[in-house]
BAGULUM-390502 format. One record per residue (C-alpha): residue number from 1; residue in three letters; x, y, z. Coordinates in pm, 1 decimal. Layout:
+-----+---------+----------+----------+----------+
: num : residuo :       c1 :       c2 :       c3 :
+-----+---------+----------+----------+----------+
: NUM :     ALA :        X :        Y :        Z :
...
+-----+---------+----------+----------+----------+
//
This chain:
+-----+---------+----------+----------+----------+
: num : residuo :       c1 :       c2 :       c3 :
+-----+---------+----------+----------+----------+
:   1 :     MET :      9.0 :    -30.6 :    -30.8 :
:   2 :     LYS :     99.7 :    359.4 :    -72.5 :
:   3 :     ILE :     -2.8 :    554.8 :    248.1 :
:   4 :     LEU :     16.0 :    917.2 :    264.2 :
:   5 :     LEU :    -10.5 :   1070.7 :    644.0 :
:   6 :     VAL :    -94.5 :   1455.3 :    626.0 :
:   7 :     ILE :    -24.2 :   1591.9 :    998.7 :
:   8 :     ASP :     91.6 :   1932.7 :   1100.5 :
:   9 :     GLN :    403.6 :   1858.7 :   1239.1 :
:  10 :     PHE :    593.8 :   1548.1 :   1251.0 :
:  11 :     ASP :    985.1 :   1612.9 :   1258.6 :
:  12 :     ASN :   1041.8 :   1651.4 :   1596.7 :
:  13 :     SER :    890.8 :   1469.4 :   1853.1 :
:  14 :     ASN :    744.6 :   1676.1 :   2138.8 :
:  15 :     ASN :    395.0 :   1635.3 :   2143.4 :
:  16 :     GLY :    194.7 :   1288.0 :   2169.2 :
:  17 :     THR :     28.1 :   1308.0 :   1813.7 :
:  18 :     THR :    343.7 :   1347.4 :   1649.0 :
:  19 :     ILE :    530.3 :   1103.4 :   1818.6 :
:  20 :     SER :    220.9 :    840.1 :   1747.7 :
:  21 :     ALA :    259.0 :    934.4 :   1373.7 :
:  22 :     ARG :    622.7 :    886.8 :   1364.7 :
:  23 :     ARG :    584.3 :    542.5 :   1542.9 :
:  24 :     PHE :    302.9 :    449.0 :   1282.8 :
:  25 :     ALA :    488.6 :    567.4 :   1007.3 :
:  26 :     LYS :    782.6 :    334.6 :   1074.3 :
:  27 :     GLY :    578.5 :     14.8 :   1186.1 :
:  28 :     LEU :    361.2 :     68.1 :    847.7 :
:  29 :     GLN :    713.2 :     99.8 :    671.4 :
:  30 :     LYS :    862.0 :   -239.9 :    844.2 :
:  31 :     ALA :    505.1 :   -391.2 :    769.7 :
:  32 :     GLY :    618.7 :   -326.1 :    351.8 :
:  33 :     ASN :    409.6 :    -29.2 :    288.4 :
:  34 :     GLU :    544.2 :    294.7 :    124.0 :
:  35 :     VAL :    462.4 :    599.9 :    378.1 :
:  36 :     TYR :    497.0 :    925.0 :    290.9 :
:  37 :     VAL :    433.1 :   1263.8 :    457.2 :
:  38 :     VAL :    321.0 :   1603.0 :    465.0 :
:  39 :     SER :    403.5 :   1846.6 :    730.4 :
:  40 :     THR :    589.5 :   2116.8 :    837.2 :
:  41 :     GLY :    956.2 :   2115.7 :    864.9 :
:  42 :     ASN :   1294.1 :   2120.9 :    609.7 :
:  43 :     SER :   1365.5 :   1740.8 :    646.0 :
:  44 :     LYS :   1528.5 :   1606.0 :    316.0 :
:  45 :     ASN :   1375.8 :   1291.5 :    273.7 :
:  46 :     GLU :   1244.5 :   1149.6 :    -42.5 :
:  47 :     TYR :    949.6 :   1034.9 :    151.3 :
:  48 :     LYS :    869.8 :   1410.1 :    268.6 :
:  49 :     PHE :    654.4 :   1614.5 :    141.4 :
:  50 :     ASN :    754.8 :   1994.8 :    322.2 :
:  51 :     LEU :    501.5 :   2277.9 :    393.5 :
:  52 :     LYS :    573.7 :   2614.8 :    519.7 :
:  53 :     GLU :    511.4 :   2699.2 :    885.1 :
:  54 :     LEU :    197.2 :   2907.7 :    953.8 :
:  55 :     PRO :    322.4 :   3245.1 :   1105.8 :
:  56 :     LEU :    100.4 :   3315.7 :   1415.2 :
:  57 :     PRO :     85.7 :   3667.8 :   1680.1 :
:  58 :     PRO :    369.5 :   3632.2 :   1921.1 :
:  59 :     GLY :     76.7 :   3568.8 :   2239.6 :
:  60 :     ILE :    -67.5 :   3296.1 :   2049.9 :
:  61 :     SER :    274.3 :   3163.6 :   1883.2 :
:  62 :     HIS :    393.7 :   3124.9 :   2255.9 :
:  63 :     ILE :    135.9 :   2920.8 :   2360.9 :
:  64 :     ILE :    145.2 :   2699.5 :   2040.2 :
:  65 :     LYS :    497.5 :   2623.5 :   2037.6 :
:  66 :     SER :    455.3 :   2576.0 :   2423.6 :
:  67 :     GLN :    217.4 :   2251.5 :   2300.6 :
:  68 :     GLY :    485.5 :   2111.3 :   2145.1 :
:  69 :     MET :    260.9 :   2204.3 :   1799.0 :
:  70 :     SER :    256.1 :   2398.0 :   1540.9 :
:  71 :     PHE :     58.8 :   2478.4 :   1200.5 :
:  72 :     ALA :    130.5 :   2443.0 :    847.8 :
:  73 :     ILE :     31.5 :   2648.6 :    545.7 :
:  74 :     PRO :   -157.7 :   2461.1 :    268.3 :
:  75 :     ASN :     10.3 :   2426.8 :    -81.1 :
:  76 :     THR :   -215.5 :   2321.0 :   -358.6 :
:  77 :     GLU :     32.5 :   2222.9 :   -582.2 :
:  78 :     ILE :    210.1 :   1991.3 :   -307.6 :
:  79 :     LEU :   -102.4 :   1844.3 :   -198.8 :
:  80 :     GLU :   -240.9 :   1735.8 :   -504.1 :
:  81 :     LYS :    143.3 :   1599.9 :   -591.5 :
:  82 :     ALA :    133.1 :   1390.6 :   -293.2 :
:  83 :     ILE :   -217.0 :   1263.4 :   -260.7 :
:  84 :     SER :   -237.4 :   1182.8 :   -627.3 :
:  85 :     SER :     71.4 :    961.1 :   -611.1 :
:  86 :     VAL :    -99.0 :    704.3 :   -318.0 :
:  87 :     ASP :   -335.1 :    443.6 :   -211.1 :
:  88 :     VAL :   -499.6 :    596.5 :     37.1 :
:  89 :     VAL :   -479.0 :    923.6 :    279.8 :
:  90 :     HIS :   -460.2 :    966.9 :    663.4 :
:  91 :     PHE :   -514.9 :   1316.7 :    810.9 :
:  92 :     TYR :   -422.7 :   1394.4 :   1168.5 :
:  93 :     MET :   -578.6 :   1722.5 :   1266.2 :
:  94 :     PRO :   -896.4 :   1900.1 :   1164.1 :
:  95 :     PHE :   -701.3 :   2189.2 :   1071.7 :
:  96 :     PHE :   -585.0 :   2369.9 :    768.6 :
:  97 :     ILE :   -405.5 :   2130.1 :    561.7 :
:  98 :     SER :   -633.6 :   1853.8 :    676.1 :
:  99 :     LYS :   -923.0 :   2056.6 :    541.1 :
: 100 :     ALA :   -730.9 :   2141.5 :    181.1 :
: 101 :     GLY :   -604.2 :   1800.3 :    151.5 :
: 102 :     LEU :   -996.4 :   1634.7 :    204.2 :
: 103 :     LYS :  -1098.3 :   1879.8 :    -61.5 :
: 104 :     ILE :   -834.5 :   1730.8 :   -287.7 :
: 105 :     CYS :   -922.8 :   1374.6 :   -194.3 :
: 106 :     GLU :  -1271.2 :   1444.6 :   -293.7 :
: 107 :     LYS :  -1172.5 :   1591.4 :   -618.1 :
: 108 :     LEU :   -918.9 :   1329.2 :   -733.3 :
: 109 :     ASN :  -1156.9 :   1062.7 :   -600.3 :
: 110 :     VAL :   -864.6 :    914.2 :   -366.9 :
: 111 :     PRO :   -952.0 :    705.8 :    -43.4 :
: 112 :     HIS :   -923.3 :    907.5 :    252.1 :
: 113 :     THR :   -928.6 :    835.6 :    630.0 :
: 114 :     ALA :   -919.0 :   1060.9 :    974.5 :
: 115 :     ALA :   -770.0 :   1048.8 :   1308.4 :
: 116 :     PHE :   -954.0 :   1198.0 :   1625.1 :
: 117 :     HIS :   -667.6 :   1345.8 :   1803.1 :
: 118 :     VAL :   -757.6 :   1641.2 :   1932.7 :
: 119 :     GLN :   -990.0 :   1655.1 :   2216.0 :
: 120 :     PRO :  -1223.6 :   1989.5 :   2260.4 :
: 121 :     GLU :  -1045.0 :   1999.3 :   2613.0 :
: 122 :     ASN :   -704.1 :   1999.6 :   2497.8 :
: 123 :     ILE :   -781.8 :   2370.5 :   2385.6 :
: 124 :     THR :  -1054.8 :   2469.4 :   2647.6 :
: 125 :     TYR :   -821.3 :   2427.8 :   2918.8 :
: 126 :     SER :   -571.3 :   2580.1 :   2751.1 :
: 127 :     ILE :   -783.9 :   2902.0 :   2778.1 :
: 128 :     GLY :   -935.4 :   2861.0 :   3116.0 :
: 129 :     LEU :  -1260.9 :   2683.6 :   2998.1 :
: 130 :     GLY :  -1202.3 :   2347.7 :   3002.2 :
: 131 :     THR :  -1518.9 :   2247.5 :   3259.2 :
: 132 :     LYS :  -1765.2 :   2446.6 :   3019.6 :
: 133 :     THR :  -1967.7 :   2126.6 :   2855.1 :
: 134 :     LYS :  -2130.4 :   2357.8 :   2649.5 :
: 135 :     VAL :  -1807.6 :   2490.6 :   2479.6 :
: 136 :     ASN :  -1662.1 :   2186.9 :   2432.7 :
: 137 :     ASP :  -2009.2 :   2037.9 :   2285.2 :
: 138 :     PHE :  -1964.2 :   2334.4 :   2057.6 :
: 139 :     ILE :  -1613.6 :   2220.2 :   1932.5 :
: 140 :     TYR :  -1697.8 :   1848.6 :   1884.7 :
: 141 :     THR :  -1975.7 :   2024.6 :   1668.6 :
: 142 :     HIS :  -1763.8 :   2225.0 :   1485.3 :
: 143 :     TYR :  -1510.5 :   1934.0 :   1389.0 :
: 144 :     ARG :  -1807.3 :   1723.3 :   1286.4 :
: 145 :     ASP :  -2005.8 :   1939.1 :   1034.2 :
: 146 :     THR :  -1703.0 :   2103.9 :    914.8 :
: 147 :     PHE :  -1443.9 :   1785.3 :    919.3 :
: 148 :     PHE :  -1510.5 :   1468.5 :   1034.1 :
: 149 :     ASN :  -1853.7 :   1343.5 :    871.0 :
: 150 :     ARG :  -1689.3 :   1378.1 :    549.6 :
: 151 :     PHE :  -1523.9 :   1062.6 :    601.4 :
: 152 :     THR :  -1662.7 :    694.1 :    648.8 :
: 153 :     HIS :  -1363.0 :    578.5 :    857.1 :
: 154 :     ILE :  -1211.2 :    744.0 :   1181.4 :
: 155 :     HIS :   -899.4 :    596.7 :   1381.7 :
: 156 :     CYS :  -1002.1 :    646.0 :   1739.9 :
: 157 :     PRO :   -735.0 :    601.6 :   2008.4 :
: 158 :     SER :   -990.0 :    449.5 :   2255.8 :
: 159 :     GLN :  -1322.3 :    330.4 :   2320.8 :
: 160 :     PHE :  -1380.8 :    656.5 :   2537.9 :
: 161 :     ILE :  -1317.6 :    895.8 :   2251.0 :
: 162 :     ALA :  -1519.7 :    671.4 :   2022.9 :
: 163 :     ASP :  -1805.3 :    680.1 :   2272.2 :
: 164 :     GLU :  -1785.9 :   1078.2 :   2230.2 :
: 165 :     LEU :  -1807.0 :   1108.9 :   1923.1 :
: 166 :     LYS :  -2096.8 :    863.3 :   1857.8 :
: 167 :     LYS :  -2291.2 :   1080.9 :   2134.5 :
: 168 :     HIS :  -2213.1 :   1451.6 :   1935.5 :
: 169 :     GLY :  -2286.3 :   1275.0 :   1609.7 :
: 170 :     TYR :  -2043.0 :   1148.5 :   1424.0 :
: 171 :     THR :  -2165.7 :    907.8 :   1128.6 :
: 172 :     ALA :  -1825.9 :    745.0 :   1009.7 :
: 173 :     LYS :  -1706.1 :    387.0 :   1110.6 :
: 174 :     LEU :  -1529.3 :    422.0 :   1415.5 :
: 175 :     HIS :  -1210.4 :    235.3 :   1437.6 :
: 176 :     VAL :  -1081.0 :    189.2 :   1825.6 :
: 177 :     ILE :   -717.7 :    117.7 :   1785.7 :
: 178 :     SER :   -437.2 :    208.0 :   2060.8 :
: 179 :     ASN :   -163.7 :    446.8 :   1899.1 :
: 180 :     GLY :     61.9 :    168.7 :   2045.7 :
: 181 :     VAL :    366.5 :    120.5 :   2229.5 :
: 182 :     ASP :    720.1 :     -7.9 :   2081.2 :
: 183 :     ASP :    881.4 :   -320.1 :   2240.5 :
: 184 :     GLU :   1182.3 :   -108.3 :   2385.0 :
: 185 :     PHE :    926.0 :      8.0 :   2673.5 :
: 186 :     LYS :    909.7 :   -366.8 :   2817.9 :
: 187 :     TYR :    948.2 :   -479.0 :   3223.4 :
: 188 :     TYR :   1321.8 :   -437.9 :   3360.2 :
: 189 :     PRO :   1460.5 :   -518.7 :   3704.4 :
: 190 :     LYS :   1497.9 :   -187.0 :   3894.2 :
: 191 :     GLU :   1822.2 :    -38.1 :   3856.5 :
: 192 :     LYS :   1785.5 :    313.5 :   3959.5 :
: 193 :     LEU :   2013.6 :    623.7 :   3815.0 :
: 194 :     PRO :   2251.3 :    740.6 :   4060.6 :
: 195 :     GLU :   2083.2 :   1060.2 :   4137.8 :
: 196 :     PHE :   1755.5 :    870.2 :   4223.7 :
: 197 :     LYS :   1919.5 :    571.6 :   4418.7 :
: 198 :     ASP :   1813.9 :    648.1 :   4798.2 :
: 199 :     LYS :   1487.9 :    819.9 :   4663.3 :
: 200 :     PHE :   1105.4 :    677.1 :   4601.2 :
: 201 :     VAL :   1079.6 :    800.5 :   4280.3 :
: 202 :     ILE :    736.9 :    934.2 :   4151.7 :
: 203 :     THR :    698.8 :    989.1 :   3763.0 :
: 204 :     MET :    442.8 :   1162.6 :   3535.6 :
: 205 :     ILE :    472.8 :   1193.5 :   3179.8 :
: 206 :     GLY :    294.2 :   1457.0 :   2975.1 :
: 207 :     ARG :    291.0 :   1842.5 :   2898.0 :
: 208 :     TYR :    303.7 :   2130.4 :   3161.5 :
: 209 :     SER :    -30.6 :   2235.3 :   3078.6 :
: 210 :     ASN :   -373.8 :   2312.0 :   3273.8 :
: 211 :     GLU :   -580.6 :   1967.2 :   3166.5 :
: 212 :     LYS :   -296.5 :   1699.9 :   3309.8 :
: 213 :     ARG :   -311.6 :   1899.5 :   3649.0 :
: 214 :     GLN :     65.4 :   1829.3 :   3779.3 :
: 215 :     ASP :    -18.3 :   2077.4 :   4057.7 :
: 216 :     VAL :   -261.9 :   1819.3 :   4181.1 :
: 217 :     LEU :     18.8 :   1573.6 :   4212.1 :
: 218 :     ILE :    258.5 :   1840.1 :   4359.2 :
: 219 :     GLU :      0.4 :   1873.7 :   4634.1 :
: 220 :     ALA :    -40.1 :   1519.1 :   4741.0 :
: 221 :     ILE :    306.8 :   1440.2 :   4731.2 :
: 222 :     SER :    308.8 :   1752.4 :   4987.7 :
: 223 :     LYS :     61.2 :   1584.3 :   5173.7 :
: 224 :     SER :    213.9 :   1254.1 :   5193.3 :
: 225 :     LYS :    360.2 :   1096.2 :   5514.8 :
: 226 :     TYR :    650.0 :   1005.9 :   5286.7 :
: 227 :     ALA :    755.4 :   1353.1 :   5136.2 :
: 228 :     ASN :   1080.6 :   1327.3 :   5250.9 :
: 229 :     LYS :   1166.3 :   1027.0 :   5084.1 :
: 230 :     ILE :    994.6 :   1116.9 :   4742.5 :
: 231 :     GLN :   1119.5 :   1263.6 :   4441.6 :
: 232 :     LEU :    882.6 :   1359.1 :   4201.9 :
: 233 :     VAL :    957.6 :   1379.0 :   3820.7 :
: 234 :     LEU :    780.3 :   1563.4 :   3576.2 :
: 235 :     ALA :    870.6 :   1447.3 :   3249.9 :
: 236 :     GLY :    768.6 :   1727.3 :   2964.8 :
: 237 :     LYS :    749.1 :   2086.7 :   2871.6 :
: 238 :     GLY :    485.9 :   2318.6 :   2876.1 :
: 239 :     PRO :    327.9 :   2672.1 :   2915.0 :
: 240 :     LYS :    271.4 :   2560.3 :   3313.8 :
: 241 :     GLN :    639.5 :   2506.9 :   3381.9 :
: 242 :     GLU :    700.8 :   2824.4 :   3576.5 :
: 243 :     LYS :    417.7 :   2816.2 :   3819.3 :
: 244 :     TYR :    489.8 :   2408.9 :   3848.4 :
: 245 :     GLN :    872.7 :   2489.8 :   3966.2 :
: 246 :     LYS :    746.4 :   2773.5 :   4202.2 :
: 247 :     LEU :    465.3 :   2505.0 :   4376.5 :
: 248 :     GLY :    754.3 :   2230.7 :   4372.1 :
: 249 :     LYS :    967.9 :   2435.6 :   4557.0 :
: 250 :     PHE :    757.0 :   2342.1 :   4896.4 :
: 251 :     LEU :    871.8 :   1987.2 :   4839.7 :
: 252 :     PRO :   1120.3 :   1864.3 :   5074.0 :
: 253 :     ASN :   1298.8 :   1690.4 :   4724.2 :
: 254 :     PRO :   1209.7 :   1968.4 :   4465.1 :
: 255 :     PRO :   1073.0 :   1798.0 :   4138.8 :
: 256 :     VAL :   1295.7 :   1741.6 :   3846.5 :
: 257 :     MET :   1157.3 :   1889.1 :   3525.4 :
: 258 :     LYS :   1284.7 :   1828.7 :   3204.0 :
: 259 :     PHE :   1180.3 :   1675.9 :   2860.5 :
: 260 :     TYR :   1366.9 :   1319.3 :   2812.0 :
: 261 :     PRO :   1423.4 :   1190.5 :   2458.3 :
: 262 :     THR :   1325.4 :    805.8 :   2434.3 :
: 263 :     ASP :   1643.9 :    644.8 :   2545.9 :
: 264 :     GLU :   1656.7 :    877.5 :   2871.9 :
: 265 :     LEU :   1256.5 :    815.5 :   2900.2 :
: 266 :     ILE :   1303.7 :    419.8 :   2940.7 :
: 267 :     ASP :   1616.4 :    488.5 :   3216.9 :
: 268 :     LEU :   1382.1 :    705.6 :   3386.2 :
: 269 :     LEU :   1135.4 :    449.3 :   3393.6 :
: 270 :     LYS :   1370.5 :    179.6 :   3520.2 :
: 271 :     SER :   1440.0 :    416.9 :   3815.8 :
: 272 :     THR :   1042.2 :    453.7 :   3886.9 :
: 273 :     ASP :    890.7 :    328.6 :   4171.9 :
: 274 :     LEU :    548.0 :    460.4 :   4118.0 :
: 275 :     TYR :    392.6 :    636.0 :   3812.6 :
: 276 :     VAL :     79.0 :    928.8 :   3838.7 :
: 277 :     HIS :   -138.8 :   1022.5 :   3567.6 :
: 278 :     SER :   -341.4 :   1306.3 :   3710.4 :
: 279 :     ALA :   -512.6 :   1428.1 :   3358.3 :
: 280 :     ASP :   -861.7 :   1548.4 :   3370.0 :
: 281 :     ALA :   -892.8 :   1546.0 :   2996.6 :
: 282 :     GLU :   -688.9 :   1249.4 :   2804.3 :
: 283 :     ILE :   -793.3 :   1026.7 :   2493.6 :
: 284 :     GLU :   -588.9 :    796.7 :   2578.2 :
: 285 :     ALA :   -243.4 :    861.3 :   2729.1 :
: 286 :     ILE :     15.1 :    661.5 :   2563.3 :
: 287 :     SER :    233.0 :    751.6 :   2838.0 :
: 288 :     CYS :     62.6 :    571.1 :   3065.1 :
: 289 :     ILE :    105.1 :    295.3 :   2870.4 :
: 290 :     GLU :    448.1 :    323.0 :   2815.6 :
: 291 :     ALA :    510.1 :    334.2 :   3223.3 :
: 292 :     PHE :    319.6 :     -9.7 :   3300.1 :
: 293 :     ALA :    453.4 :   -187.0 :   3028.5 :
: 294 :     CYS :    784.5 :    -45.9 :   3200.9 :
: 295 :     GLY :    643.6 :   -236.6 :   3503.2 :
: 296 :     ASN :    542.3 :     67.6 :   3671.5 :
: 297 :     VAL :    227.4 :     33.5 :   3881.3 :
: 298 :     PRO :      8.2 :    356.7 :   3793.8 :
: 299 :     ILE :   -239.5 :    582.0 :   3992.4 :
: 300 :     ILE :   -469.1 :    746.1 :   3738.8 :
: 301 :     ALA :   -745.2 :   1033.5 :   3781.6 :
: 302 :     ASN :  -1103.6 :    901.2 :   3691.7 :
: 303 :     SER :  -1203.2 :   1178.7 :   3524.4 :
: 304 :     LYS :  -1509.4 :   1169.4 :   3325.4 :
: 305 :     ASN :  -1308.5 :   1355.4 :   3014.2 :
: 306 :     SER :   -997.2 :   1094.3 :   3008.3 :
: 307 :     ALA :   -974.8 :    753.2 :   2866.3 :
: 308 :     THR :   -671.9 :    682.1 :   3129.8 :
: 309 :     LYS :   -891.4 :    516.7 :   3396.5 :
: 310 :     GLN :   -966.7 :    202.8 :   3156.2 :
: 311 :     PHE :   -598.6 :     91.1 :   3231.0 :
: 312 :     ALA :   -647.8 :     57.8 :   3591.9 :
: 313 :     LEU :   -668.6 :   -355.4 :   3703.6 :
: 314 :     VAL :   -746.5 :   -276.7 :   4081.6 :
: 315 :     LYS :   -931.3 :     40.1 :   4245.5 :
: 316 :     GLU :   -583.7 :    133.3 :   4445.8 :
: 317 :     SER :   -500.1 :    231.9 :   4081.9 :
: 318 :     LEU :   -754.7 :    492.5 :   4041.7 :
: 319 :     PHE :   -797.2 :    843.9 :   4247.9 :
: 320 :     GLU :  -1101.2 :   1116.2 :   4263.1 :
: 321 :     ALA :  -1003.7 :   1329.8 :   3973.0 :
: 322 :     GLY :   -864.3 :   1675.4 :   4126.1 :
: 323 :     ASN :   -831.7 :   1493.5 :   4457.9 :
: 324 :     SER :   -507.5 :   1582.6 :   4597.7 :
: 325 :     ASN :   -595.4 :   1398.0 :   4938.4 :
: 326 :     ASP :   -715.9 :   1079.1 :   4779.0 :
: 327 :     LEU :   -403.3 :   1067.4 :   4543.2 :
: 328 :     ALA :   -181.6 :   1126.5 :   4866.5 :
: 329 :     ASN :   -362.5 :    820.9 :   5049.6 :
: 330 :     LYS :   -333.5 :    629.3 :   4730.2 :
: 331 :     ILE :     46.3 :    690.4 :   4705.4 :
: 332 :     ASP :     70.1 :    591.8 :   5091.8 :
: 333 :     PHE :   -129.4 :    302.7 :   5018.1 :
: 334 :     TRP :    152.5 :    178.0 :   4760.7 :
: 335 :     ILE :    471.5 :    284.9 :   4923.4 :
: 336 :     GLU :    329.8 :    107.6 :   5242.1 :
: 337 :     HIS :    248.5 :   -228.9 :   5072.6 :
: 338 :     GLU :    566.0 :   -286.1 :   4874.8 :
: 339 :     ASP :    560.1 :   -673.8 :   4817.8 :
: 340 :     TYR :    183.9 :   -597.0 :   4661.5 :
: 341 :     ARG :    322.9 :   -322.7 :   4440.5 :
: 342 :     LYS :    552.4 :   -540.1 :   4320.8 :
: 343 :     GLU :    288.1 :   -803.6 :   4207.3 :
: 344 :     MET :    107.1 :   -581.8 :   4040.7 :
: 345 :     GLU :    428.8 :   -439.7 :   3851.7 :
: 346 :     ILE :    406.6 :   -822.3 :   3654.0 :
: 347 :     LYS :     87.7 :   -765.5 :   3612.5 :
: 348 :     TYR :     56.1 :   -434.7 :   3459.1 :
: 349 :     SER :    382.1 :   -513.0 :   3232.2 :
: 350 :     LYS :    200.5 :   -826.5 :   3118.1 :
: 351 :     HIS :   -152.2 :   -580.3 :   3047.6 :
: 352 :     ALA :     55.8 :   -379.9 :   2825.9 :
: 353 :     LYS :     65.0 :   -662.4 :   2588.1 :
: 354 :     ASN :   -279.7 :   -566.1 :   2497.4 :
: 355 :     TYR :   -155.2 :   -191.4 :   2363.8 :
: 356 :     ARG :    162.3 :   -322.9 :   2155.9 :
: 357 :     LEU :    218.7 :   -104.8 :   1839.4 :
: 358 :     LYS :    241.4 :   -417.6 :   1631.4 :
: 359 :     ASN :   -101.2 :   -472.9 :   1677.3 :
: 360 :     SER :   -212.7 :   -183.3 :   1602.5 :
: 361 :     ILE :    -24.7 :   -148.2 :   1304.2 :
: 362 :     VAL :   -234.6 :   -469.9 :   1161.8 :
: 363 :     LYS :   -586.6 :   -263.1 :   1257.6 :
: 364 :     ILE :   -512.7 :     56.9 :   1111.5 :
: 365 :     GLU :   -408.9 :   -145.9 :    784.3 :
: 366 :     GLU :   -743.2 :   -315.8 :    765.6 :
: 367 :     MET :   -892.9 :     33.2 :    822.9 :
: 368 :     PHE :   -716.4 :    155.2 :    522.4 :
: 369 :     ASN :   -807.6 :   -154.8 :    334.4 :
: 370 :     ASP :  -1184.7 :    -92.7 :    412.9 :
: 371 :     ALA :  -1132.2 :    276.3 :    249.5 :
: 372 :     ILE :   -987.2 :    165.2 :    -31.6 :
: 373 :     ARG :  -1206.9 :   -121.4 :   -119.0 :
: 374 :     GLU :  -1535.8 :    117.7 :    -38.7 :
: 375 :     TYR :  -1360.4 :    323.8 :   -350.2 :
: 376 :     LYS :  -1275.4 :     70.3 :   -583.2 :
+-----+---------+----------+----------+----------+
//
């Protein structure tokens, strides 16, 4: 199959959607497909069609960049060249280049599919409206009427988001396919990095943004009976970094805050004793799967707007979203029950087999073939 991926940013692995797209591209290539990409950037690759980045006003640009994102300017000539040479086109985001590319697919009668990666709450939490149901419903409706209801197949990274799309009137066939984790994320005996040798390490991976709620985790650790021995690591970057650094100063051990490339992230997860995912809104949270694939027991917010709670195997792996007291209690439980934690580490690492990338590649290929057969 010749497959074209259309995504605003592909070259830099600094947000979850881009990381997923790069992994899918690599996995599809390994499965014998020809994969091409239309995106921003200047990379000199034979499979890449480069577009210029959309310039934005400084204030807005800062917010977008801090989220690890950029937008591409549509170029009809480049899009037509790329689309006309493939069997199927897969769109990652419902923005400018995707809308322009969709029109070209329809004009040239080229099979096309979409993915739903941009949860309305990703936008509304950034502007202080994350809990406003009517605003989020409006965005779901806007996405639906301007983009997604022109597709017959949509990739949903979780059953949660598939249910949300059904609830909001999306008419396509919804394919629930995990974004998938690579085999390099696997269970290791704990080998702590020297700087963490005498600490109980709690890690969370994710952007420093409103909906991820790292503030709840910082507050919970301050309330833990074992705060003196806990070392918090917040792996990521984002607009809330300065705020979280100030909050973290009040902990006995201030949090380590930095972005980790994959090899360093695996070393961090080998050094981690407990993984926390405190986000209020999440379509899947591949980072949580990576963590428990490496044998880290998770504690996950049971938010109604998050799919991540689906990964919890026991009640002690869930806490009331936004409640730092409940999270502190769950942290203390796992510290105090080390034998149980070691037992659950094995069970969680085995659970990750359900979310391996190679399984997701097979399923996404089936979706592409369904779309191609419809056009034939």
